[in-house]
N, C-alpha and C positions, 0 to 999 in steps of 0.2 A: 505493500501500500503506499503510494507518495503522498505525503503531507501536503499542506497547502504552500505557498509560491511566499517564500518572504525576501524583504529587503536586506542589503549589507551597505552601509557608507561609505566608500570610497572619495574621502575631497566631499564633493560639491555631486556628486554621482550617485546614483542609487543603483545596486547592482542584484538582480533578481536572481533568486538560488535558490534549491530543494535540498535538503540534509536527511533522508530517512534512515533509519534504524540506530544501533547504540553498540555496533561493531565494534573490539578494541585496535580494530587495524582504519585509517580516515584512508579515506580515496579519495581525493579530486579530480575530476573526470572536467579537463578541458577541451570544449569539442573543436570541431572545424570551423570549416567557412564563415556559414553563419548559422542559430540554433535560435529556440524555444524551448524550456522545460516544461512547458506545459501540454503544447502539438508533440512531442516526442511519445507522450503516450498513448497515442491514435493510434500509433502505427504498433501491431503487435509483436513483431520482431524484434522492435526496439525496443518493448515495453519490458519484455522477455529477456534482453539483452538489459538490462540493467537492473532488473529485477537479479538474476546470475549474480551481477556485480555487487547487489547488496547483500546478496545469501552469505560473502564471506570480510564484505567491509563496512562499516556506515560512509556509505557513496556521498559525495559534495557537488551536488551537479549545479551547473550555473550558466547563464547567458552575456558574455564579454559585452562592453560600454558597446551599446549606438546597436546592438542586434536583440531580437528575440524582446524577451520582457524586462530589460535593462534599459535607462534613460538612453535614449536618442543625445549623441554629439554632435557639434558641430563638423566636426571630423572623426576619423576612426581614430580606434586608438593605440599606441605605440605600443612596444614590447616592454616598455618599462611602465608604461601606464595600468597594461594586464597585469605585470606582476603585482603594482601595486594594489589592484582590484581581488586578486586571490589570495593576497596576504588578508583585506579586508573581509570578506570571506570567511576563511580560514579565523580569525579574529573574533568573528561574530559569533561562529556557530562553536568558541572554544577549542581549537584544532591546534596543539601545538607544532606537531609534525605528523605529516602526510605523507602519501606516496603520490605521484603524479601520472596520469594517463592522459597524455597530451596524440589528440585524433586530429590528424593531416595535419593542417594549418595551424592546430595546436600545438604542435609540436614546438617550433622553434621557442616561441615563450619560455615552455618547460626547460629546455635546454637552458635558456639564462637563468632560468628560479634556480632552479640543482645546482648550477655553478655556484652564485650568488648568496641562494641560504640553503649551503647544506645543511644546516641545524634546523630545520624546516621542514626538511626532504628526504624522507625517509628511503624513496625508491622513488624510480623512473620506467614509465614505459612510455615508450612510443610507436605506434601503430597510422601504418601506412603516410608517413612524413617526413621530414625534411630538414636539412639546415639552410638552403639557401633554390630556391624555384628555377630562377633565370640559368642559363646559357653562360658559360664563360670558356674561353679558352681551356681552364684545366679542369672544366667542368661541362663536359659537353652532353649530359644526360638532360642536364634544365632545358625548360622551355626556350624556342628560342623568339625575338622578339614576333616573326611571323606568324606563331602558333601563338602566340601571346595574343596580336590583335584579333586572331581568328575566333579564340574563347572570351573575347571581347566583344565582338561583335554580336556574337551567338548568346550571351550574356542580355545586350541591349536590346533584345529583340524575339527575346524569346524567357525573361525572368517571369514569373510566378508563372508557368506553364507547367512545369514538371521534364521541360526538357533536360535536363541536368540528369535524368536518370539512368540515359543512354550511358554515359561514361560512369558516372559511378555508381550503378547498379545494373549492369548488362544481365545480368540473367534475369528481370524484375523485369524488361525494357517495355514486356509487352502485357504486364501484368494493368486491365484497367486503373482496380482500389490502387495500387502502391504508385501511379500516374498522381491520380487525385490527390495521394496523400504529400504528394512530392511537391504539386504544384502549391497547395497549400503553404509544405513545411516552408519552399521561397519567400511567400507573399509574408506569411506568418515571421519569418526570420529577420527580415530585412525592406527596406523599399528598394526599388532599383537603381536608385540615387546612390542608397549606399551601400548596397551591393556592389556598383563600380568602383566608388570610390578606395571600400577595400581590396575588392580585388586588383586595383591597379597598387595600393598601399604594400600589397602583398609582394607584387613582384620585386618591390628593393630590398626584402630581408635578404640577411647573410651572417648567419650564426654558425658559420664554419668556424668561425677564431674560437667560440666556445668549448667545441666538441673536445680538447685534449684534458679541458680542465674541471668535465664534472668527474666527482670523486665517490657519487652514491650508485648504489647497487642499478645495473641497468640492461631493461628488458628491450630488443628492436625487433619488433615484429610488420613481416610484409610480406604481399602478394607478389603473389611471383608476373601476373600479369596484369597489374592494376594499372587500369586506363589514366589516372587520372595524373598519379604521383610514380614515377616508373621506379622498377626495384632496386636500381640503381644506390637509390637517392637513400635510401634504407642500409645500404651493402657498404656506401663510404660512411654514413656515422656509425657502424657498429664495427668498423677498423677504427675509425680513430676515438672514439669514446672507452678511456682504460676502462679492460675488464667486460666491456659489453656482451651479455650472449643475444646473440643472434639467431632466430627463426626464423627461417622463409616457406610460406606455405602455399599450396598451391591455389589458384582463385583469380577471376579477370575482378569482380567488384572491389572498390575502393570501400564505400560503406561495411565497419567493422560485424555490422547485426544483420546484413543479407551476406548468404552462402553458406559455407559450413563456420558459422560463427564459433558451432560451438570448443572448435579448434585450438583457435582467438583466444576462449575465454579460459581453456583447459590451459593455456599455454600460460597466462595473466594469473591466474590461481595459483597455481602452481608456482612462480616464478615469488610473486606476497607472501606465501603463506610457508612458504619455509623456514625453518629455522635461521637465524644469522646474527651473527655478534655483529654487535656497533662498533665502527671503528671510530677512530680518535680522531675530529675534524682539525687539523691544523693547517688545511688550505682552502681559500677561499675565492672565485672570482671577483675583483672589486676594478672600479675605474678610480685612476688617482690622480690626482689634480698635484703638479707644481705651481709656485708664484716665487718671485722676488719683484722688489723694487727698482726700476732700473736708474740707474746713475743715482746709485743711493751714496757710493762714498764720495762726490762731488756734493751733492746735497748736503751730507754730513758734515762737511767741511768747510760750506757755504754757512749753517745755521750757528756750530756751533754744537757742543754735545749735550749740552743742556736742551735747546730747542728741538734738534732732531732726534734724543730722546723721549719731548711730550708728544711731538709728531708720529714720532714710530711708535709708542704705545698708542694712540689713538688709531693707529692704521691699524693696530695688532685687534683693537676691541671691535674694529668693523667687520676685520676679516671673520671673528669666530663667531661675530652674529647670524651673517648672511651664511655660514655655514652651519650651524643650527637652524637657520630657518630655510636650506634647502636639504637637510638630513645630512651631511656633511659631519665625517669624523676628524678632527686635526690630528693624525701621527705624531709630525716633529714641527719643532719652529727651531730656525739656525737663522741670526741674526733679522734680516728683516722677510726673510722666505718661510714659504709657508709649505709644508704637504700635509696632504688631506685625501680620506677614499670616502667613497660615495658608492651608494647601492642600487645608480642608476647610471649613466653615461649623457643622458641630456640634461639628466638635474645637475648632475657634474658642468656640465656644459655654463647653465644656463646660472649656476652660482660664478663662474669665474667669471659671465658676461658683467655679471651685476656689482658684484667687487671691483672689477675694472673700472665699470661706471663712475662708483662713488669714491675710490679713492683718487679721480680725480678730479674730485671735487673739493680735494685735500690739495691740490699742486701735487701729485705721483701718478707715477706712473708704472703699471704692473706688466711682465710677463708672464703667460700661462701655458702648462702644457700639458695635456691629459693623454691617457693610454688605459686602455682596459684589457686584464690577465689576468690570468691565474697569481696570486699573491700566499706567500707564507707567514703562517699567524707567528709571531715570537712576542707573545707577553702583549703590551700593549701595539708592539711595534710591526708594521708590514717589510718584508725584502722578498726579495726574490726579481727575475727580469722584467717583470710586468714592470718593478720600478722603477729599473735600471733605464727602460724605452722611457718610459714619461719623464724622466728626469733629461736626459738627452733630446729630447722633443722641445721639453722647456727652452732648455740651450741657444736653440734653434731659434725662437720665437724672436717677432722685434719689438721695440716698442710702444703696448696698448694691445700687442698682438699675442691672440689666444688658439695656439697651433693643437692641434691632435691628431693622430694617427688615423690612417685608414681603419682600422679597428674598429674603433668611436664612431666614426662616419659613417661603417656601415650597419651598426647597433641602432642609430637613433633614425634608420628608415619611417618617415608621417609621421616625425615630431614639428615640421615647421622649419627646423633649424637651415640654416643657408650656408655652403662653405663655397670658398674657393681654393682652387687646388693650388698648390705652394711645390707640386714635383716630386720625385724621389732625391731620397738623401741616404746617404750611409749614416749611422749613428754608429759613433763608436762603442767596442766593445759588444756589437749586437751583431750578428751573422745578417746577411741579406739585406737586401733595398727597401726602402719603407716611404711610401705615400704619405706625403704628409699635407694638414688642409688648414686654411684658418674660416672659425667660425667667425663670420660676420654679424654684426648689428640684428635683430628681424627689425 
């Protein structure tokens, strides 16, 4: 039995959710493209699929912002905002730690959440998912621009008719009742404009940088003939997530509740309910921010020690105030520079922009550098290659400039942030070439 739909507050947004059952294992089901937690139950196969999940977990089901019964928004949510929404739902239902089941487009957010919040992630299950949807020279199974445009045209012309079933559930393509349900699923999930916006934003996602930072038990399931997300996407993730278990099953359907869904459910249940020893969590994905005052030595000499110290104290107070406002954590302070960490890259960039604007009113310019990567936790400090990269990026920034790595830029797709390409660079002590971007004022 499903309880009534309730709402969790994520900032100013209401997120619709249902959390039936009282099993010891919490399982957050992160839906794919669009969803509607009430319309789900009108399709018997899907209702049965969810009931099976409830048989071994307290299933937590929600509609992401902008879709289903959650608040409509002016723009689609970024991965960072979706993480906030998951945490808000977990907090509302009293879940401190949960397994995540990322279905299709729900997977990239789950990757980022598991790496960023390992202490709140018991395990990760990815079904029919991907780290990046688009083609690239080193990612040739992604959809090309031509394929994307063809799907976009189909979405515009046929949204709300159930035409998507041809790809998502080919084994039921000729079932009239299922066609009707799919048509309603589309209409109840999102408006045509919202669906198009979401489809465009999803194409910008690239979470490949996160894969080797996953440190929670992970299961990747993919069907060999999946017509929506090619099987190479699943194989790619499983090869790069440390210790991931990969299960490839026969079938062409993308919807997990269509076709031989029991095989999928068996694998999920076996993986999540088996005995496991908790690992010591000493690594986490974080966005590191380095800032320092430009021309500090010259300014100190011009002002004198006492006035410079007063100005620097005001600078430090302002920086700490803005870090708190954007949920940043001060890691270290040396002279006029700060090292801070954030649990979301867009939030870190906006913090840097705000700090830069406000210290300029004090007659100071800062330079800032950001990178997102796996960091090692040693007491209150962070170490690791990601920290070194962030420092090197900051060292290349000019006065008043906020410079970010390509990793950061890729992870803020859909945020509205604007970047200017600063070309490729060799970072001292860091392998390979790195493309850097300047974050511009909005």
